[in-house]
All heavy atoms as TSV, in Angstrom:
chain	resi	resn	atom	element	x	y	z
A	1	MET	N	N	107.652	104.483	151.197
A	1	MET	CA	C	106.508	104.978	151.923
A	1	MET	C	C	106.822	106.348	152.517
A	1	MET	O	O	107.952	106.637	152.888
A	1	MET	CB	C	106.145	104.013	153.057
A	1	MET	CG	C	105.748	102.652	152.556
A	1	MET	SD	S	104.269	101.911	153.199
A	1	MET	CE	C	103.153	103.085	153.660
A	2	ALA	N	N	105.785	107.118	152.627
A	2	ALA	CA	C	105.939	108.456	153.207
A	2	ALA	C	C	105.996	108.345	154.729
A	2	ALA	O	O	105.386	107.471	155.320
A	2	ALA	CB	C	104.767	109.316	152.787
A	3	ARG	N	N	106.739	109.246	155.341
A	3	ARG	CA	C	106.878	109.221	156.799
A	3	ARG	C	C	106.632	110.610	157.369
A	3	ARG	O	O	106.810	111.614	156.702
A	3	ARG	CB	C	108.285	108.772	157.184
A	3	ARG	CG	C	108.589	107.380	156.749
A	3	ARG	CD	C	110.013	107.032	157.130
A	3	ARG	NE	N	110.356	105.741	156.582
A	3	ARG	CZ	C	110.887	104.769	157.279
A	3	ARG	NH1	N	111.149	104.938	158.549
A	3	ARG	NH2	N	111.175	103.633	156.714
A	4	GLY	N	N	106.212	110.629	158.607
A	4	GLY	CA	C	106.112	111.870	159.359
A	4	GLY	C	C	105.159	112.897	158.753
A	4	GLY	O	O	103.996	112.622	158.489
A	5	GLN	N	N	105.683	114.100	158.520
A	5	GLN	CA	C	104.877	115.233	158.046
A	5	GLN	C	C	104.248	114.945	156.689
A	5	GLN	O	O	103.095	115.283	156.458
A	5	GLN	CB	C	105.763	116.488	157.979
A	5	GLN	CG	C	105.040	117.742	157.574
A	5	GLN	CD	C	104.026	118.199	158.619
A	5	GLN	OE1	O	104.083	117.832	159.781
A	5	GLN	NE2	N	103.087	119.003	158.170
A	6	GLN	N	N	104.977	114.306	155.804
A	6	GLN	CA	C	104.472	114.007	154.464
A	6	GLN	C	C	103.257	113.073	154.556
A	6	GLN	O	O	102.281	113.231	153.837
A	6	GLN	CB	C	105.568	113.379	153.625
A	6	GLN	CG	C	105.206	113.187	152.172
A	6	GLN	CD	C	106.346	112.557	151.367
A	6	GLN	OE1	O	107.316	112.070	151.946
A	6	GLN	NE2	N	106.214	112.574	150.063
A	7	LYS	N	N	103.308	112.113	155.458
A	7	LYS	CA	C	102.207	111.164	155.650
A	7	LYS	C	C	100.964	111.886	156.164
A	7	LYS	O	O	99.845	111.652	155.687
A	7	LYS	CB	C	102.634	110.076	156.632
A	7	LYS	CG	C	101.591	109.005	156.859
A	7	LYS	CD	C	102.115	107.934	157.806
A	7	LYS	CE	C	101.065	106.889	158.078
A	7	LYS	NZ	N	101.551	105.868	159.018
A	8	LYS	N	N	101.142	112.783	157.117
A	8	LYS	CA	C	100.016	113.544	157.665
A	8	LYS	C	C	99.365	114.401	156.588
A	8	LYS	O	O	98.137	114.473	156.484
A	8	LYS	CB	C	100.472	114.425	158.823
A	8	LYS	CG	C	100.808	113.667	160.076
A	8	LYS	CD	C	101.284	114.609	161.164
A	8	LYS	CE	C	101.757	113.849	162.375
A	8	LYS	NZ	N	102.287	114.735	163.426
A	9	GLN	N	N	100.188	115.053	155.781
A	9	GLN	CA	C	99.667	115.896	154.708
A	9	GLN	C	C	98.881	115.063	153.699
A	9	GLN	O	O	97.829	115.483	153.224
A	9	GLN	CB	C	100.812	116.632	154.014
A	9	GLN	CG	C	101.425	117.729	154.847
A	9	GLN	CD	C	102.646	118.339	154.175
A	9	GLN	OE1	O	103.231	117.774	153.254
A	9	GLN	NE2	N	103.055	119.522	154.676
A	10	SER	N	N	99.404	113.911	153.375
A	10	SER	CA	C	98.728	113.031	152.427
A	10	SER	C	C	97.383	112.561	152.979
A	10	SER	O	O	96.379	112.526	152.258
A	10	SER	CB	C	99.616	111.823	152.116
A	10	SER	OG	O	98.964	110.949	151.237
A	11	GLN	N	N	97.341	112.224	154.253
A	11	GLN	CA	C	96.089	111.788	154.873
A	11	GLN	C	C	95.061	112.917	154.897
A	11	GLN	O	O	93.884	112.699	154.622
A	11	GLN	CB	C	96.353	111.278	156.291
A	11	GLN	CG	C	97.056	109.941	156.337
A	11	GLN	CD	C	97.436	109.523	157.750
A	11	GLN	OE1	O	97.493	110.347	158.667
A	11	GLN	NE2	N	97.713	108.239	157.926
A	12	GLN	N	N	95.508	114.118	155.199
A	12	GLN	CA	C	94.602	115.266	155.218
A	12	GLN	C	C	94.057	115.554	153.814
A	12	GLN	O	O	92.878	115.841	153.637
A	12	GLN	CB	C	95.315	116.496	155.766
A	12	GLN	CG	C	95.588	116.432	157.252
A	12	GLN	CD	C	96.430	117.596	157.738
A	12	GLN	OE1	O	97.015	118.343	156.950
A	12	GLN	NE2	N	96.508	117.747	159.065
A	13	LYS	N	N	94.934	115.463	152.828
A	13	LYS	CA	C	94.533	115.709	151.446
A	13	LYS	C	C	93.499	114.670	150.993
A	13	LYS	O	O	92.484	115.013	150.392
A	13	LYS	CB	C	95.762	115.652	150.541
A	13	LYS	CG	C	95.497	115.952	149.098
A	13	LYS	CD	C	96.789	115.891	148.289
A	13	LYS	CE	C	96.542	116.043	146.825
A	13	LYS	NZ	N	97.765	115.899	146.034
A	14	ASN	N	N	93.739	113.414	151.329
A	14	ASN	CA	C	92.806	112.354	150.952
A	14	ASN	C	C	91.471	112.485	151.692
A	14	ASN	O	O	90.413	112.231	151.125
A	14	ASN	CB	C	93.422	110.981	151.215
A	14	ASN	CG	C	94.524	110.645	150.238
A	14	ASN	OD1	O	94.565	111.194	149.137
A	14	ASN	ND2	N	95.434	109.775	150.633
A	15	ALA	N	N	91.517	112.884	152.950
A	15	ALA	CA	C	90.288	113.084	153.725
A	15	ALA	C	C	89.473	114.228	153.134
A	15	ALA	O	O	88.244	114.150	153.045
A	15	ALA	CB	C	90.623	113.366	155.175
A	16	LYS	N	N	90.148	115.286	152.709
A	16	LYS	CA	C	89.461	116.427	152.101
A	16	LYS	C	C	88.805	116.016	150.784
A	16	LYS	O	O	87.657	116.370	150.517
A	16	LYS	CB	C	90.456	117.562	151.869
A	16	LYS	CG	C	89.832	118.834	151.364
A	16	LYS	CD	C	90.867	119.934	151.225
A	16	LYS	CE	C	90.240	121.193	150.666
A	16	LYS	NZ	N	91.225	122.256	150.466
A	17	LYS	N	N	89.511	115.247	149.961
A	17	LYS	CA	C	88.944	114.761	148.698
A	17	LYS	C	C	87.725	113.885	148.937
A	17	LYS	O	O	86.721	113.999	148.250
A	17	LYS	CB	C	89.995	113.970	147.908
A	17	LYS	CG	C	90.972	114.798	147.144
A	17	LYS	CD	C	91.868	113.899	146.298
A	17	LYS	CE	C	92.913	114.669	145.554
A	17	LYS	NZ	N	93.776	113.793	144.745
A	18	ALA	N	N	87.820	112.999	149.922
A	18	ALA	CA	C	86.711	112.101	150.239
A	18	ALA	C	C	85.499	112.887	150.730
A	18	ALA	O	O	84.356	112.579	150.369
A	18	ALA	CB	C	87.142	111.088	151.286
A	19	ALA	N	N	85.726	113.915	151.533
A	19	ALA	CA	C	84.622	114.733	152.042
A	19	ALA	C	C	83.944	115.492	150.903
A	19	ALA	O	O	82.710	115.585	150.855
A	19	ALA	CB	C	85.139	115.708	153.088
A	20	GLU	N	N	84.724	116.028	149.977
A	20	GLU	CA	C	84.152	116.746	148.834
A	20	GLU	C	C	83.349	115.798	147.942
A	20	GLU	O	O	82.283	116.154	147.455
A	20	GLU	CB	C	85.252	117.421	148.030
A	20	GLU	CG	C	85.850	118.636	148.719
A	20	GLU	CD	C	87.001	119.247	147.942
A	20	GLU	OE1	O	87.275	118.796	146.809
A	20	GLU	OE2	O	87.633	120.178	148.475
A	21	LYS	N	N	83.870	114.600	147.741
A	21	LYS	CA	C	83.168	113.628	146.914
A	21	LYS	C	C	81.855	113.214	147.568
A	21	LYS	O	O	80.819	113.119	146.914
A	21	LYS	CB	C	84.057	112.401	146.698
A	21	LYS	CG	C	83.475	111.400	145.732
A	21	LYS	CD	C	84.444	110.262	145.454
A	21	LYS	CE	C	83.843	109.266	144.484
A	21	LYS	NZ	N	84.730	108.148	144.240
A	22	LYS	N	N	81.890	113.005	148.866
A	22	LYS	CA	C	80.680	112.614	149.593
A	22	LYS	C	C	79.655	113.743	149.563
A	22	LYS	O	O	78.459	113.502	149.398
A	22	LYS	CB	C	81.033	112.262	151.035
A	22	LYS	CG	C	79.887	111.713	151.836
A	22	LYS	CD	C	80.334	111.288	153.217
A	22	LYS	CE	C	79.184	110.690	153.996
A	22	LYS	NZ	N	79.586	110.296	155.346
A	23	LYS	N	N	80.117	114.980	149.700
A	23	LYS	CA	C	79.221	116.135	149.684
A	23	LYS	C	C	78.567	116.293	148.314
A	23	LYS	O	O	77.385	116.601	148.222
A	23	LYS	CB	C	80.000	117.400	150.042
A	23	LYS	CG	C	79.149	118.637	150.175
A	23	LYS	CD	C	79.973	119.830	150.606
A	23	LYS	CE	C	79.110	121.065	150.738
A	23	LYS	NZ	N	79.901	122.233	151.112
A	24	SER	N	N	79.304	116.075	147.250
A	24	SER	CA	C	78.749	116.220	145.902
A	24	SER	C	C	77.735	115.119	145.587
A	24	SER	O	O	76.854	115.306	144.757
A	24	SER	CB	C	79.865	116.214	144.860
A	24	SER	OG	O	80.451	114.936	144.761
A	25	GLN	N	N	77.847	113.990	146.253
A	25	GLN	CA	C	76.904	112.895	146.032
A	25	GLN	C	C	75.728	112.967	146.998
A	25	GLN	O	O	74.892	112.092	146.995
A	25	GLN	CB	C	77.608	111.548	146.224
A	25	GLN	CG	C	78.615	111.233	145.170
A	25	GLN	CD	C	79.323	109.922	145.451
A	25	GLN	OE1	O	79.178	109.356	146.525
A	25	GLN	NE2	N	80.089	109.460	144.497
A	26	GLY	N	N	75.640	114.011	147.803
A	26	GLY	CA	C	74.613	114.163	148.831
A	26	GLY	C	C	73.202	114.129	148.270
A	26	GLY	O	O	72.917	113.482	147.272
A	27	ALA	N	N	72.293	114.804	148.912
A	27	ALA	CA	C	70.880	114.796	148.545
A	27	ALA	C	C	70.697	115.368	147.138
A	27	ALA	O	O	71.067	116.495	146.855
A	27	ALA	CB	C	70.099	115.611	149.553
A	28	ASP	N	N	70.139	114.585	146.290
A	28	ASP	CA	C	69.868	115.002	144.931
A	28	ASP	C	C	68.554	115.769	144.919
A	28	ASP	O	O	67.506	115.231	145.274
A	28	ASP	CB	C	69.794	113.772	144.020
A	28	ASP	CG	C	69.659	114.132	142.562
A	28	ASP	OD1	O	69.874	115.317	142.218
A	28	ASP	OD2	O	69.339	113.240	141.761
A	29	GLN	N	N	68.571	117.010	144.507
A	29	GLN	CA	C	67.391	117.861	144.575
A	29	GLN	C	C	66.290	117.389	143.633
A	29	GLN	O	O	65.113	117.488	143.959
A	29	GLN	CB	C	67.763	119.303	144.266
A	29	GLN	CG	C	68.586	119.940	145.365
A	29	GLN	CD	C	68.909	121.385	145.072
A	29	GLN	OE1	O	68.688	121.875	143.982
A	29	GLN	NE2	N	69.443	122.079	146.065
A	30	LYS	N	N	66.655	116.885	142.474
A	30	LYS	CA	C	65.632	116.414	141.530
A	30	LYS	C	C	64.866	115.233	142.112
A	30	LYS	O	O	63.643	115.155	141.995
A	30	LYS	CB	C	66.268	115.999	140.204
A	30	LYS	CG	C	66.653	117.149	139.331
A	30	LYS	CD	C	67.127	116.645	137.975
A	30	LYS	CE	C	67.495	117.788	137.070
A	30	LYS	NZ	N	67.936	117.322	135.766
A	31	THR	N	N	65.556	114.323	142.740
A	31	THR	CA	C	64.914	113.155	143.329
A	31	THR	C	C	64.000	113.568	144.470
A	31	THR	O	O	62.876	113.073	144.582
A	31	THR	CB	C	65.967	112.161	143.838
A	31	THR	OG1	O	66.883	111.880	142.782
A	31	THR	CG2	C	65.327	110.880	144.306
A	32	ALA	N	N	64.461	114.487	145.298
A	32	ALA	CA	C	63.654	114.951	146.423
A	32	ALA	C	C	62.411	115.688	145.941
A	32	ALA	O	O	61.316	115.501	146.480
A	32	ALA	CB	C	64.479	115.862	147.318
A	33	ALA	N	N	62.555	116.500	144.924
A	33	ALA	CA	C	61.410	117.234	144.385
A	33	ALA	C	C	60.394	116.287	143.753
A	33	ALA	O	O	59.189	116.467	143.899
A	33	ALA	CB	C	61.873	118.262	143.356
A	34	LYS	N	N	60.894	115.290	143.074
A	34	LYS	CA	C	60.005	114.320	142.433
A	34	LYS	C	C	59.224	113.523	143.475
A	34	LYS	O	O	58.046	113.201	143.275
A	34	LYS	CB	C	60.820	113.383	141.552
A	34	LYS	CG	C	60.038	112.683	140.492
A	34	LYS	CD	C	60.966	111.927	139.569
A	34	LYS	CE	C	60.398	111.920	138.174
A	34	LYS	NZ	N	61.236	111.212	137.231
A	35	ALA	N	N	59.840	113.206	144.579
A	35	ALA	CA	C	59.178	112.459	145.640
A	35	ALA	C	C	58.079	113.285	146.297
A	35	ALA	O	O	57.112	112.729	146.819
A	35	ALA	CB	C	60.195	112.020	146.676
A	36	ALA	N	N	58.217	114.617	146.281
A	36	ALA	CA	C	57.225	115.489	146.909
A	36	ALA	C	C	55.968	115.652	146.057
A	36	ALA	O	O	54.942	116.091	146.546
A	36	ALA	CB	C	57.837	116.852	147.183
A	37	LEU	N	N	56.023	115.301	144.788
A	37	LEU	CA	C	54.871	115.446	143.909
A	37	LEU	C	C	53.957	114.237	144.054
A	37	LEU	O	O	54.136	113.227	143.393
A	37	LEU	CB	C	55.332	115.599	142.451
A	37	LEU	CG	C	56.239	116.793	142.187
A	37	LEU	CD1	C	56.758	116.760	140.762
A	37	LEU	CD2	C	55.534	118.101	142.473
A	38	VAL	N	N	52.963	114.362	144.923
A	38	VAL	CA	C	52.125	113.211	145.243
A	38	VAL	C	C	50.742	113.256	144.609
A	38	VAL	O	O	50.103	112.219	144.474
A	38	VAL	CB	C	51.977	113.046	146.774
A	38	VAL	CG1	C	53.304	112.664	147.387
A	38	VAL	CG2	C	51.446	114.303	147.414
A	39	HIS	N	N	50.257	114.437	144.203
A	39	HIS	CA	C	48.931	114.554	143.594
A	39	HIS	C	C	49.074	114.657	142.082
A	39	HIS	O	O	49.885	115.427	141.585
A	39	HIS	CB	C	48.200	115.785	144.135
A	39	HIS	CG	C	47.982	115.728	145.610
A	39	HIS	ND1	N	47.014	114.952	146.180
A	39	HIS	CD2	C	48.631	116.331	146.632
A	39	HIS	CE1	C	47.057	115.089	147.484
A	39	HIS	NE2	N	48.054	115.909	147.792
A	40	SER	N	N	48.259	113.904	141.359
A	40	SER	CA	C	48.349	113.892	139.904
A	40	SER	C	C	47.000	114.268	139.293
A	40	SER	O	O	45.967	113.714	139.665
A	40	SER	CB	C	48.767	112.498	139.427
A	40	SER	OG	O	48.898	112.486	138.044
A	41	CYS	N	N	47.017	115.190	138.355
A	41	CYS	CA	C	45.805	115.650	137.680
A	41	CYS	C	C	45.299	114.541	136.756
A	41	CYS	O	O	46.049	114.033	135.918
A	41	CYS	CB	C	46.105	116.910	136.884
A	41	CYS	SG	S	44.701	117.534	135.957
A	42	PRO	N	N	44.022	114.168	136.871
A	42	PRO	CA	C	43.499	113.096	136.019
A	42	PRO	C	C	43.339	113.501	134.556
A	42	PRO	O	O	43.298	112.646	133.676
A	42	PRO	CB	C	42.143	112.771	136.642
A	42	PRO	CG	C	41.758	113.981	137.398
A	42	PRO	CD	C	43.030	114.631	137.829
A	43	VAL	N	N	43.303	114.797	134.261
A	43	VAL	CA	C	43.111	115.270	132.890
A	43	VAL	C	C	44.438	115.350	132.143
A	43	VAL	O	O	44.600	114.769	131.061
A	43	VAL	CB	C	42.397	116.642	132.872
A	43	VAL	CG1	C	42.220	117.141	131.453
A	43	VAL	CG2	C	41.054	116.553	133.588
A	44	CYS	N	N	45.406	116.065	132.715
A	44	CYS	CA	C	46.669	116.302	132.006
A	44	CYS	C	C	47.862	115.558	132.600
A	44	CYS	O	O	48.970	115.664	132.097
A	44	CYS	CB	C	46.971	117.793	131.953
A	44	CYS	SG	S	47.240	118.545	133.563
A	45	ARG	N	N	47.649	114.828	133.678
A	45	ARG	CA	C	48.688	114.024	134.348
A	45	ARG	C	C	49.835	114.863	134.922
A	45	ARG	O	O	50.925	114.357	135.151
A	45	ARG	CB	C	49.272	112.968	133.409
A	45	ARG	CG	C	48.265	111.990	132.897
A	45	ARG	CD	C	47.821	111.081	133.990
A	45	ARG	NE	N	46.859	110.101	133.454
A	45	ARG	CZ	C	45.819	109.656	134.099
A	45	ARG	NH1	N	45.587	110.083	135.319
A	45	ARG	NH2	N	44.999	108.797	133.569
A	46	THR	N	N	49.584	116.151	135.162
A	46	THR	CA	C	50.577	116.996	135.816
A	46	THR	C	C	50.593	116.661	137.299
A	46	THR	O	O	49.556	116.438	137.891
A	46	THR	CB	C	50.219	118.482	135.620
A	46	THR	OG1	O	50.145	118.762	134.236
A	46	THR	CG2	C	51.268	119.385	136.257
A	47	GLN	N	N	51.774	116.657	137.900
A	47	GLN	CA	C	51.889	116.316	139.313
A	47	GLN	C	C	52.083	117.578	140.140
A	47	GLN	O	O	52.779	118.499	139.734
A	47	GLN	CB	C	53.060	115.367	139.531
A	47	GLN	CG	C	52.837	114.035	138.872
A	47	GLN	CD	C	54.001	113.108	139.065
A	47	GLN	OE1	O	55.146	113.543	139.106
A	47	GLN	NE2	N	53.720	111.830	139.197
A	48	MET	N	N	51.438	117.605	141.321
A	48	MET	CA	C	51.505	118.730	142.229
A	48	MET	C	C	51.824	118.259	143.643
A	48	MET	O	O	51.494	117.138	143.998
A	48	MET	CB	C	50.177	119.484	142.233
A	48	MET	CG	C	50.085	120.476	141.119
A	48	MET	SD	S	48.803	120.361	139.882
A	48	MET	CE	C	48.314	118.754	139.600
A	49	PRO	N	N	52.436	119.134	144.467
A	49	PRO	CA	C	52.864	118.715	145.804
A	49	PRO	C	C	51.767	118.668	146.860
A	49	PRO	O	O	51.853	117.902	147.794
A	49	PRO	CB	C	53.917	119.747	146.183
A	49	PRO	CG	C	53.557	120.949	145.392
A	49	PRO	CD	C	52.953	120.443	144.120
A	50	ASP	N	N	50.721	119.494	146.723
A	50	ASP	CA	C	49.695	119.527	147.769
A	50	ASP	C	C	48.306	119.737	147.166
A	50	ASP	O	O	48.177	120.178	146.028
A	50	ASP	CB	C	50.010	120.611	148.803
A	50	ASP	CG	C	50.156	121.985	148.176
A	50	ASP	OD1	O	49.152	122.527	147.703
A	50	ASP	OD2	O	51.280	122.494	148.171
A	51	PRO	N	N	47.244	119.434	147.925
A	51	PRO	CA	C	45.886	119.536	147.401
A	51	PRO	C	C	45.460	120.967	147.042
A	51	PRO	O	O	44.692	121.167	146.103
A	51	PRO	CB	C	45.000	118.993	148.519
A	51	PRO	CG	C	45.874	118.541	149.596
A	51	PRO	CD	C	47.279	118.854	149.251
A	52	LYS	N	N	45.962	121.953	147.770
A	52	LYS	CA	C	45.594	123.341	147.475
A	52	LYS	C	C	46.081	123.740	146.084
A	52	LYS	O	O	45.329	124.310	145.283
A	52	LYS	CB	C	46.194	124.268	148.539
A	52	LYS	CG	C	45.801	125.704	148.378
A	52	LYS	CD	C	46.386	126.552	149.499
A	52	LYS	CE	C	46.049	128.007	149.308
A	52	LYS	NZ	N	46.653	128.842	150.343
A	53	THR	N	N	47.321	123.439	145.782
A	53	THR	CA	C	47.879	123.723	144.464
A	53	THR	C	C	47.152	122.928	143.396
A	53	THR	O	O	46.878	123.438	142.306
A	53	THR	CB	C	49.384	123.373	144.436
A	53	THR	OG1	O	50.026	124.035	145.514
A	53	THR	CG2	C	50.022	123.775	143.128
A	54	PHE	N	N	46.816	121.695	143.719
A	54	PHE	CA	C	46.097	120.827	142.793
A	54	PHE	C	C	44.743	121.440	142.442
A	54	PHE	O	O	44.355	121.506	141.267
A	54	PHE	CB	C	45.930	119.444	143.427
A	54	PHE	CG	C	45.268	118.408	142.569
A	54	PHE	CD1	C	45.125	118.553	141.202
A	54	PHE	CD2	C	44.785	117.249	143.140
A	54	PHE	CE1	C	44.518	117.579	140.427
A	54	PHE	CE2	C	44.179	116.272	142.381
A	54	PHE	CZ	C	44.037	116.439	141.021
A	55	LYS	N	N	44.017	121.944	143.440
A	55	LYS	CA	C	42.710	122.535	143.191
A	55	LYS	C	C	42.843	123.814	142.367
A	55	LYS	O	O	42.066	124.036	141.429
A	55	LYS	CB	C	41.987	122.825	144.499
A	55	LYS	CG	C	40.572	123.319	144.274
A	55	LYS	CD	C	39.763	123.328	145.534
A	55	LYS	CE	C	38.324	123.709	145.219
A	55	LYS	NZ	N	37.461	123.566	146.373
A	56	GLN	N	N	43.835	124.643	142.678
A	56	GLN	CA	C	44.054	125.867	141.910
A	56	GLN	C	C	44.373	125.531	140.455
A	56	GLN	O	O	43.862	126.174	139.528
A	56	GLN	CB	C	45.184	126.684	142.515
A	56	GLN	CG	C	44.834	127.314	143.833
A	56	GLN	CD	C	46.027	127.979	144.495
A	56	GLN	OE1	O	47.181	127.763	144.093
A	56	GLN	NE2	N	45.758	128.772	145.520
A	57	HIS	N	N	45.193	124.526	140.252
A	57	HIS	CA	C	45.529	124.079	138.908
A	57	HIS	C	C	44.285	123.612	138.169
A	57	HIS	O	O	44.034	123.999	137.035
A	57	HIS	CB	C	46.549	122.932	138.967
A	57	HIS	CG	C	46.600	122.107	137.720
A	57	HIS	ND1	N	47.310	122.485	136.611
A	57	HIS	CD2	C	45.998	120.925	137.398
A	57	HIS	CE1	C	47.154	121.568	135.664
A	57	HIS	NE2	N	46.369	120.612	136.121
A	58	PHE	N	N	43.494	122.796	138.831
A	58	PHE	CA	C	42.319	122.219	138.186
A	58	PHE	C	C	41.307	123.300	137.812
A	58	PHE	O	O	40.737	123.281	136.716
A	58	PHE	CB	C	41.668	121.172	139.097
A	58	PHE	CG	C	40.856	120.172	138.334
A	58	PHE	CD1	C	41.460	119.039	137.809
A	58	PHE	CD2	C	39.502	120.359	138.130
A	58	PHE	CE1	C	40.727	118.117	137.086
A	58	PHE	CE2	C	38.763	119.447	137.410
A	58	PHE	CZ	C	39.367	118.318	136.881
A	59	GLU	N	N	41.091	124.267	138.704
A	59	GLU	CA	C	40.142	125.340	138.425
A	59	GLU	C	C	40.612	126.246	137.291
A	59	GLU	O	O	39.794	126.705	136.488
A	59	GLU	CB	C	39.913	126.177	139.686
A	59	GLU	CG	C	39.124	125.445	140.748
A	59	GLU	CD	C	39.061	126.209	142.059
A	59	GLU	OE1	O	39.873	127.146	142.260
A	59	GLU	OE2	O	38.193	125.851	142.877
A	60	SER	N	N	41.905	126.487	137.188
A	60	SER	CA	C	42.400	127.383	136.149
A	60	SER	C	C	42.626	126.694	134.803
A	60	SER	O	O	42.352	127.279	133.755
A	60	SER	CB	C	43.684	128.063	136.598
A	60	SER	OG	O	44.719	127.119	136.714
A	61	LYS	N	N	43.075	125.456	134.818
A	61	LYS	CA	C	43.416	124.777	133.563
A	61	LYS	C	C	42.279	123.938	132.981
A	61	LYS	O	O	42.227	123.710	131.779
A	61	LYS	CB	C	44.635	123.859	133.773
A	61	LYS	CG	C	45.869	124.560	134.242
A	61	LYS	CD	C	46.417	125.502	133.196
A	61	LYS	CE	C	47.693	126.142	133.694
A	61	LYS	NZ	N	48.242	127.102	132.770
A	62	HIS	N	N	41.380	123.456	133.836
A	62	HIS	CA	C	40.311	122.566	133.367
A	62	HIS	C	C	38.950	123.021	133.910
A	62	HIS	O	O	38.279	122.278	134.624
A	62	HIS	CB	C	40.579	121.126	133.820
A	62	HIS	CG	C	41.991	120.675	133.609
A	62	HIS	ND1	N	42.560	120.512	132.368
A	62	HIS	CD2	C	42.974	120.374	134.503
A	62	HIS	CE1	C	43.824	120.115	132.508
A	62	HIS	NE2	N	44.097	120.035	133.789
A	63	PRO	N	N	38.519	124.249	133.600
A	63	PRO	CA	C	37.275	124.759	134.189
A	63	PRO	C	C	36.020	124.018	133.733
A	63	PRO	O	O	35.026	123.981	134.450
A	63	PRO	CB	C	37.245	126.220	133.748
A	63	PRO	CG	C	38.076	126.264	132.522
A	63	PRO	CD	C	39.135	125.207	132.711
A	64	LYS	N	N	36.053	123.410	132.556
A	64	LYS	CA	C	34.873	122.718	132.039
A	64	LYS	C	C	34.773	121.271	132.512
A	64	LYS	O	O	33.709	120.671	132.432
A	64	LYS	CB	C	34.873	122.755	130.510
A	64	LYS	CG	C	34.748	124.158	129.959
A	64	LYS	CD	C	34.753	124.172	128.452
A	64	LYS	CE	C	34.658	125.608	127.947
A	64	LYS	NZ	N	34.711	125.676	126.485
A	65	SER	N	N	35.851	120.734	133.021
A	65	SER	CA	C	35.852	119.353	133.502
A	65	SER	C	C	35.249	119.292	134.901
A	65	SER	O	O	35.388	120.232	135.687
A	65	SER	CB	C	37.277	118.804	133.551
A	65	SER	OG	O	37.860	118.829	132.271
A	66	PRO	N	N	34.592	118.170	135.229
A	66	PRO	CA	C	34.041	118.046	136.590
A	66	PRO	C	C	35.173	117.920	137.621
A	66	PRO	O	O	36.192	117.289	137.362
A	66	PRO	CB	C	33.213	116.764	136.531
A	66	PRO	CG	C	33.751	116.009	135.367
A	66	PRO	CD	C	34.280	117.019	134.397
A	67	MET	N	N	34.949	118.524	138.784
A	67	MET	CA	C	35.947	118.520	139.862
A	67	MET	C	C	36.086	117.110	140.434
A	67	MET	O	O	35.085	116.461	140.730
A	67	MET	CB	C	35.507	119.475	140.966
A	67	MET	CG	C	36.488	119.661	142.080
A	67	MET	SD	S	37.938	120.630	141.668
A	67	MET	CE	C	37.240	122.234	141.382
A	68	PRO	N	N	37.314	116.614	140.582
A	68	PRO	CA	C	37.507	115.291	141.201
A	68	PRO	C	C	36.984	115.291	142.639
A	68	PRO	O	O	37.044	116.311	143.323
A	68	PRO	CB	C	39.032	115.099	141.185
A	68	PRO	CG	C	39.534	116.051	140.194
A	68	PRO	CD	C	38.576	117.194	140.149
A	69	PRO	N	N	36.452	114.177	143.104
A	69	PRO	CA	C	35.870	114.130	144.446
A	69	PRO	C	C	36.874	114.427	145.573
A	69	PRO	O	O	36.498	114.954	146.620
A	69	PRO	CB	C	35.333	112.707	144.566
A	69	PRO	CG	C	35.942	111.941	143.470
A	69	PRO	CD	C	36.331	112.910	142.415
A	70	GLU	N	N	38.140	114.130	145.380
A	70	GLU	CA	C	39.123	114.384	146.440
A	70	GLU	C	C	39.399	115.875	146.631
A	70	GLU	O	O	39.965	116.289	147.635
A	70	GLU	CB	C	40.441	113.635	146.191
A	70	GLU	CG	C	41.178	114.078	144.949
A	70	GLU	CD	C	40.926	113.208	143.729
A	70	GLU	OE1	O	39.942	112.458	143.704
A	70	GLU	OE2	O	41.738	113.288	142.787
A	71	LEU	N	N	38.950	116.739	145.675
A	71	LEU	CA	C	39.163	118.178	145.791
A	71	LEU	C	C	37.930	118.931	146.269
A	71	LEU	O	O	37.953	120.146	146.432
A	71	LEU	CB	C	39.590	118.758	144.452
A	71	LEU	CG	C	40.935	118.279	143.900
A	71	LEU	CD1	C	41.206	118.902	142.547
A	71	LEU	CD2	C	42.043	118.608	144.858
A	72	ALA	N	N	36.835	118.234	146.499
A	72	ALA	CA	C	35.574	118.879	146.852
A	72	ALA	C	C	35.668	119.680	148.156
A	72	ALA	O	O	35.118	120.770	148.254
A	72	ALA	CB	C	34.469	117.838	146.954
A	73	ASP	N	N	36.360	119.164	149.163
A	73	ASP	CA	C	36.408	119.824	150.465
A	73	ASP	C	C	37.694	120.628	150.712
A	73	ASP	O	O	37.913	121.136	151.795
A	73	ASP	CB	C	36.237	118.804	151.590
A	73	ASP	CG	C	37.321	117.735	151.569
A	73	ASP	OD1	O	37.917	117.513	150.506
A	73	ASP	OD2	O	37.556	117.130	152.636
A	74	VAL	N	N	38.539	120.795	149.697
A	74	VAL	CA	C	39.812	121.523	149.849
A	74	VAL	C	C	39.563	123.018	149.702
A	74	VAL	O	O	38.886	123.461	148.773
A	74	VAL	CB	C	40.836	121.041	148.791
A	74	VAL	CG1	C	42.111	121.870	148.868
A	74	VAL	CG2	C	41.150	119.576	148.977
A	75	GLN	N	N	40.119	123.809	150.626
A	75	GLN	CA	C	40.012	125.267	150.562
A	75	GLN	C	C	41.162	125.816	149.742
A	75	GLN	O	O	42.323	125.598	150.053
A	75	GLN	CB	C	40.077	125.865	151.975
A	75	GLN	CG	C	38.927	125.468	152.864
A	75	GLN	CD	C	37.622	126.098	152.421
A	75	GLN	OE1	O	37.602	127.190	151.870
A	75	GLN	NE2	N	36.535	125.403	152.647
A	76	ALA	N	N	40.845	126.546	148.670
A	76	ALA	CA	C	41.890	127.092	147.803
A	76	ALA	C	C	42.247	128.512	148.176
A	76	ALA	O	O	41.576	129.192	148.829
A	76	ALA	CB	C	41.439	127.059	146.353
């Protein structure tokens, strides 16, 4: 078994490795971004984060389709 200074160095090295591993497993950006996409276009099934973006998308991509009722009162 290691004693004294060698033991302290080993503990510090292991703590540093554990911290790096924990940091790399932190918040996954893809998962967080996917969770933020709450509005879905009924025509093309594209997902958007907020109603304003949803309305802009609908007006530009589907001008001939009738506007969904949930977008009627949204200011773009």
